[in-house]
N, C-alpha and C positions, 0 to 999 in steps of 0.2 A: 740551493739546500728549500725544503718543504718551508711551511707556514709554523707548523709548529717546532720545529727547530728553531727556529729564529726567535719565535716568543720564550722559546728555553734558554736561549745566549740571554736575550736583552733581561729577564728576569735574574739570571747568575750575576750578570754583569751588574747589577744594581746593588749589590749585596754583597760587603766585606767578609762575611762569614760564609761557610758552609751550609748547604741548605740540604734538607731530607730528601730524599726520593716520595716518599710520601707527600711531604708539601707542595713538592715540584707536581706530584700527579694529581692533587687536587686542586692547583691553582689553575691547571692545563686541561681540568676533566678529561684525566686518561688511567691510563692502568701503571703502577711503578714499573712493570714491565717494559711499556711503551719507553717511558723515560730511559730507563737504560737503553732499548734499541735506539731511541735517538741520541744519546750520549757515544753510543759508540758509533754513529757514522758520524759524528761531529767531531772526533778524535781520527777516525779515519781520513777526512778532508784536511784535516790538518792537525796531527798529531801532538799531544801535548796540549791541549786546549782547556780542557777538564780535568780538574784530578779528583779521585775518588780517596773516602776515608770514612771513618766509622762516627763520623760526624755531619758526614753528607758529601758534597757536590762543591767545588769550588773553582771558578773560572779563572784564566790568563787573560785577563782585560787586553790586554793590547791584542792577543790574538782572536777575542770576540771582534776587537771592531775591525778586524782587519777581515773577518769573517764577513761580518755584515755590511762592509763597504762591499765585499764581491756577492752580495745579493740582492744588490740595487741593479735589477732587471727588470724590462718592460714584459710584463705580463700579456703576454697572444690574447689578442681582443675580438679575432674573427673566425669562425667556425674552423676555416682551413689552416689559420695561423696554430689553435688547439691541437689539433687534427696531427699536424708536422710536430710538434712537440708532443705529445703523446706519442708518439712512433721513438720519435731521438731518445726518449727517457727510457721509456721500458726496453732498447735495443740495447742502452748504455749499463743501466741496472739490475736488468733482469727480471723483477717484478715486483711490483707497485699494485698498493690496495688503493681501490675507486676511490676512497673518501679521502685520502691523498691526494691525490690528482684535484676532487673538488679544493681543497684547502688552495695549494700550489695557485692554481688556476681562477680561485675565486669564484667559480659556479654551483650552482647546484646539481642535485645528485641528476635530475633529470634532464638536465643539459648535460650532462657527461654522457648518461645513457644516449643522447642522441647523437651527441659527436663519436662515440663509438661505432655507431653505425657506419658514420664514413672512414674511420680507422680500418675495421674490416676491409670494406672495399679496395681499400689499396693497397692494406695486407695482401688478399687474394690475389687481386693481380700481380703480388711478386712471389704468387707460391708460399703464402706466411699465413700464419692462423693465432687467429686473437682468441687466447682461450681466458675465461673468466670461472676462479673457480670461488668459490664463496667471498666474492670482492675483491679477489687476488686477482691481477691481468699480469698475464705471460702472453710473449709471443713463440709460437711452434715454428719449426722449422731449419733449413740451412742455413750456419752464417754466412757463407758467402751469398747467399740470396738475401741477407739481412743489409751486409754492408754496400750491397749495389742497391738497394731501396733507398738508402744514406744518400749513395750517392748521386741518385736522381734528385731526391731533394734536394742536394746540395748544387746543381746543376741550374733545376728553377730557379733555387737563390738568388745564385751570383749572374744571370741572364740582367744580360745591361745597369748591374750595380757598382759594376767597378772600373773598367778599364777602356772606354771607351774616351773620344775624346770631347764627345758632349756630356757626358756625364763628369769628365775633371772640371771643366770649367764651370759646369753647375755645383760643384762641390766645394770647388777651392773660387769664391766669390773674389773677381777684382785681378787677377792671375791671366792673361792674356795666355793661353795655351796654345794658340794658333802662331803665336809669336816664339815659343819657344822650340814648337817644331820645326819651323820655318828656321831659328836659330841652327839647330841643329843638324839639319839636312846640308844647308849653304858651307859650313865647315865640313861638314863632310864629304862632299863636292872638292873642297879647296884642298882638302887633306888626300885627296884618291882614298876615300875608305865606301866599303862598302854597308850598310845596313838592312835589312829586309823589314816590311811591314809593321810585321806582330813586335820584333825587337824596337822598332822604334818606337811606338808605342808604349813598350816597356820603359824607355828611356826617357820618354818626355816626359810619363807617370812620374820615375822619382826625381826629374828635375823640379819639377812641381810641385811635391811635397817639399823638397830642400827648400825651395824658395819660399814655401808657407812659414816652414821652421823657422830662416833665419829671418824673415819680415815680426817674424812675432820674439825675435829674441832668442833663439835656442839653435848657439853655435857649436857645431862636430867642436870636440877635444883634440886637442894637435897632437899628433904622433909621426914617430920619425922614422916609424917602418917601410913608409912604403916604398923610399928609395929603391930599396934591390928587386923591387917588383918590377917596375915600372921603366917603360923606355920612352925617349924624350920625344919621339915620333909619337905617340899616343897620349903623352902628357900636354905637347905642346896642341896638340887635338881638342883636348877640355879646356886649355888655355882660351882657347882661342873662341869656343862656345860661350866659357863661364863669361868671358870679358862682354859681351852681348847681351847675356842675360844681366852683368852687373847694371850696365849702362842704363838697360831700359828700365827696370824695378829699380834703378838707384841704390841696391844693396850690395854687398862684398862677401864672396865667398872664401874662408882662409884657406891654407893649404891642406888641410888636412881633407877636405871639401872637392877640394881642387883634383887631388889625388884619387880620392874615391870617385870621383865622377870618370875619372880616367881608367880606374878599374874597370867601373860598367863597361866601359865603352871596349876594352880589351875581351871583355867578355859575350858584348854580342856583335860584333863589327868584325870587319876584316879589311885587309889590304893584299899585295901581291904577298911578302911574306910576314902575314899576321902571325902572333902566338895567344893563343885564346888563355884567359888565365882560367889555369887548373887548380884543381882541389889542393893541391899542397904550396904552392903560392898564396892560394887564398888564405892556407893554415897559416902561411908566415905572417899576414899582417893582421888576421885577426887574434890570430894567439891559441893555441891547444884546446884551451879548455872552453871558448865559445865557436871554436871549430867542431868539437865534440858536443856541446850545446845543441847549434844549431842543426847539426847530423840529425840528433836523437829527435828533434821539432818536428822533420820533413819527415823521418822515419813513424812516425806515432800519428802524425796526420797522411801519412799515404797509405798504412796497414788498417788503420778504420773504416777511411773511406776508397779503397780503393782508388786510388790516385798517387801517380808516380809524379811527383815534384821533385827527382833528383837532379833535373836538367840543369846544367853550369848555370845559366844565364839568371834563374831563381835562385839558386843555392847562393850565388854571390851577392844578391842583390839581399837575398834574407839574411847572411852572413853578417853582412856590412850594418841592415838595420838593427841585429843585436845586437852588434857591437856598441854602438852610437846612444842606444835603448839603453842599454847598462852602466855607461859612461852617467846620462842624464838621470839615470833613476839612482845609482849612487852617490851623488850629489844633492838631490830630492829637486831636479832641476825638471820637472816633467816636461811635456809638448801638449800643449790642449791641441786636441782633434776635430776638427769642425765637422766631422762626419759621425762621430761617435754615436749620437741619437739615432739616427737615420741606419748607419749597421746595425744598432743595435733590436732595432723594430721592424725592418726589412730583411734582415740577415742573420735571425736567431741560430740556426746551425752552426755558421760557420763563426757568429762572435761567441758561442759557445766552446764549438774548439779551441778559439784565441782564449778563451778562461782556463780549460785545459793548461794549455800553452802557459799559460803566466804561474799555474801551479810547478807547473816542472821548472820550471826560471826560480821560480821562490824555491823549490828545494834543492838546485844545482848550486845556486848563488847566494839565496838570505834575503835577496832584492824581493820586496813588492811591489806590482805594477799597478795604478789606478785605469780607468775606465777608461780614460783618452788613449793609453800605450795598448793597453789591451787589442782598442779598436785598431788601432795603427799594425798591428799585427792581423787583427781579421782582414783589413785592407788588402794585404800585400797575400793571405792566402787565397782568399775570393778574386783576387784579380789571377791568380794564379789560374784558378782551376777554369775561369771567365777565359783566357788568353787557351788554355789547351782545347776546350771545346771549340774555339774559334776555328783554329788552328785541323782537329780531324777533320771538321768538313771538305781541305783541299788536300790536295798533294803538295810532296815536299821534294826539293829540286837541287842539289849543290851542281857548281859548275865547276868543272874541271879545266883549269885554261893556263897553264904556263904561260906567261909573255908580259906583253906591255900592260900597263892598267887601265887604259881608255878603251883598251880592246875588249878585256874582263867586264868593266863595264857597262860596256856597248851590245855585248853579249847578254848580260843581267837584264838591262832596259829593255830591249826589244823582246826578249822573250817573257818577261814580267808581264808588258804592255797586253803580248798577243793573249797568253793564257791566266790573263788576270783573275777570273772566275774560276779557274779549276787548279793552279799552280802558286805555289809559295818557293819562291830561289831564297831558301834556307842560307846561305852564302857561298864564295868563293873560294875554289881547293890550288893549290898550285902547286904542291910538292906529293908524290905517288902515295904514300906513306900517310897520308890522310887520308886515303879511300877507302880505307878499312875500318877508316872510325868512323864517317859519316853515316850517321841515323837520318837516313831521308826512304823515299819509296823508289828515287831513281837517279841516277847521275847523268849529267849531260855533258860531254867531251869535246874537246875539239881534237885529239888525239889519240888514238887505242890506248890504253894502259897495260903496261907488262903484268899487272897485278889483276888478280880476278875478286872486283870487291861484292857483296851480299847482293846487291841488287843490281837491278836489269841498268846497260848503261849505253847511251843513245850517241854516237858518235856524228858530229855535225860539223861542216866547215867553219871555219873564222870568220868567216863572211856569210850571213845566214842567207840561204837560200829556200825557193819554196819547200824541196825536197825536205830541207833540215826541218823546218817546220812541219810537214807532213811523219815525219819519222815521231819527233816528239807528241804529236796530237795521237799517231796511234798508239804509242808506248802508253800515254795517260788514260788512253779506251782500253787497251789490253788491261793496265792493271786495277783501272776502275771494275771492269766487268771480272775478275777475278774477288775486289773485293765486296762487288755484289753478289757472285755466289756465295760468298762466305756468308754475307749479311742474312741472304733468303734461308740459309738451310739454318744460321741461327734461327732468326724469328720461328723456321716452319718445329725447331726441336722446342721452344721456346711453347707453342700453340697446339702442338698435338700431343697426347698422352694414348699411355698403351689402353688404357681402360673406355677412353673417346677410339678403340680402334676396331671393325668389326669383320668380319666375312659371315655374311648370310648366307646359307644355301634353301631357305624356305620364302616363298611366293610371299610378295607385300606390294601393297598398294601405295599409290603416292600420299596417303594422308596417314595409313598406319606408319610409314617411313619416318615422314614428318612426326608424327605425335612420340614415335620410339624414341629418336632424335631429341627432340626439346624437351620430352621427360627423363631422360639421360642428364641432359645437360641440367637440366630444375635439380636430379637428386643428387648430383655433384656441388653443385652450390652456384654454377657459370650463370643463370639467369632469372628471374622471375616468372610471376602466374601469365602475365599475360603475354610471352617470347612466343609461343606457340603461334597464337591468334596473329600477332604481328607477319610472323613468316608466310600463313597462309596468304593474310592478305598481300604482301609484296608478290607472291605467288600470283597470287589471282590478278595483279596489275598488266603483270609482264612474267611469262613464265620463265624459269628459272633454269631450265633445261639447256643445255647446250648438246645439243649431236648427242651422243651418249653417255654424259654423265650432267650432273645437277648440281649445282652450288646456292642453294637455299639460306635465306639471311632474312634480317629482318628492315625495314629503312632505318629507325629510330636506333641509334649504338648509346643505350641508356641499359648495359648489361652490369651485371654485377663483377664477371671477369670476362677474359677476352678467350677464346678457344674455337678448336675446329672437331669437330666430329664425324669421322668416317665411319662410312658404310661401304663396302663393296659387295654387290648383290652377284651371287652365282645364276640365279634367274631372275633375269631383268626386270624392272617397275616400268609399268606405263606410267608414263608420266607425260601427261595431255596425249600431243600426237607421236612423241617418242618413247623410244626402248631405254633405259637409264642403267649402266650398270655400274657407276661410281655416283655417291651422292658424297658432299664436303658441306656440311651446315656450319656457318661460322656463323658469332655472335662474339659482339666487342664492347669493351665498357671505352667511356666516350673520350677518358684519356689515352685509349691507346687504337685512337681511332686512323692515326696515319697507317699502323698496319694493314686498315682493309685496301688504302691503293695500294699500299707498295707490294701485297699480296695479292687482291684479286686478280687485276692483271696477269702477270705472268702466268698464276697457274693457270687462268681461262686460254693463255696462247699456248702454252704446254700441251694440256690435253686435248684441245680441240683437234692437235696432230691423232691420228688414229694408232699410229706408231708407238706413238707416246704413251696413251692412252693403255694398250695394249702390255707394254713392261709395267705400270702403274698398277694395274689389276692383278698382275700374278703375285705382288707383295704379300705376304702372309702374317706380318706386325708392323707394329708403328717405327721403329728403327729402320726397317728395310724398304718401308712408303716413304719416308724421309729423305732416306739414303738414293731411292729411285730418283724423285720429284727433282731434288735439288740438282742432280746431277744432270736433268734434262732441259736447266735453264740453259740459256742460247749464251 
């Protein structure tokens, strides 16, 4: 909430009788119209907070206290934090008055103006525009670009803030995270169960949080719904792990905590005849209301931030968390979260989304959450984002191998060791009907299946030979190549615009071409005044012409936006000692400098081939240019 709204609530909270709009306006030094606007916004946030009558406005003091409690958040301190806050707020609210931002951030107008320069730079890189009309700010641009920008901010927030083992150890002082990990692995080996690395990390996180809560006196409430869902094998495995943890940490898990741990194992691990937790049996355990609420919370987050968090692992863990959270909240027995201040300070976007989740929980259940419980929701959301980011950098494969347990695990271990930098073994399948449901890049199978999955299948011997490793390697390389081409095309589409593509039939000198293209960049808001001089300086050190094409660029990557300007010269340009027919001028913002490394070399390698260059020179517009260049990537 804005500062004026908070002050308005405090004024009304201190009075037992109605206060007129004119009195409130004079007290806050604003117009009566502004008072009405503030009250409408407060009532939109929490309906029924302020009642209106002929005598004035009267506030519901319990709701006022709730809103004031929710408003206790850490004000962004650094320039980068304020830039992210401004962007997030504008995308969510639609439009905001500049003076409201000054009040919310406790900064001067001149400081805000300086921050808005950074806001414009970030928005420009995302193909968005900041418009300031009479001190009312709004972001113009496609909705998908706004959400993509929020996603990138979210990723940068979550990086190393949530789920790695080192962070767990730092966040939960006094809990031996390494012991938890080794206890889980030893029991899994004993019970012939498989778990991949990122699922193990997630399970360790759940165990760490559970231990922290038990040690602080927060036990889960007993439930009898689990027995119809779990099988004895998973329960025995969970009990084996729990027994080790109980002895080491001198605590006791109650039956519902053991059962929930077993359910989590079902959601992320497998053995020869495993049966994963499905949405239906999760529904049986948590109940229809909590199941529906969890589904809506995930949907809201995924819709707004373009993140798909509907994976079974996350759904099960989050549904169990919401179930226990509501039990604690209903009894007024909230968990103390050691990470609350850290998450609020370091991850304001994720924490803000957790606050939105808390609002939905309030609307659906009538239960209000404190900061500590909201931070736990943020921890779950942020952890899922970080894991998704980690997983996206590797290929995933399932092993299909009907047979004895040790054969499956041996295959998994050997393949994981050989391809640890490139591949995640997501699980072991033993039934053909499971192949069609496997969400992965490819499948490694010891037999040729009678069904045809939607992904490639690599057939290997049950006893891996070098030829099998070569087949797996070749498949990884082929899939990587397909993904690389797709990514290359996406980068080109992002950077090349029709207004920056020209076929020129009039003679140009090198200097005229550089000036024309640099000025065009400048007119479109890509670069500043010094860009052209820096391009000339770079070219003077060593010519940027390669055969019959040139890629002029500056050495410093501090431009406003990242882009590529294309000029096809029907009358070749004298570029030092070369005749240049294609000029691709590059400019890069420092936050996207990685694109230079990803694009410069492949573009050069493609165009150095005369046949490839001839094909590119025949293109007549930006789309043709992108299609042709992307199609030539080896």
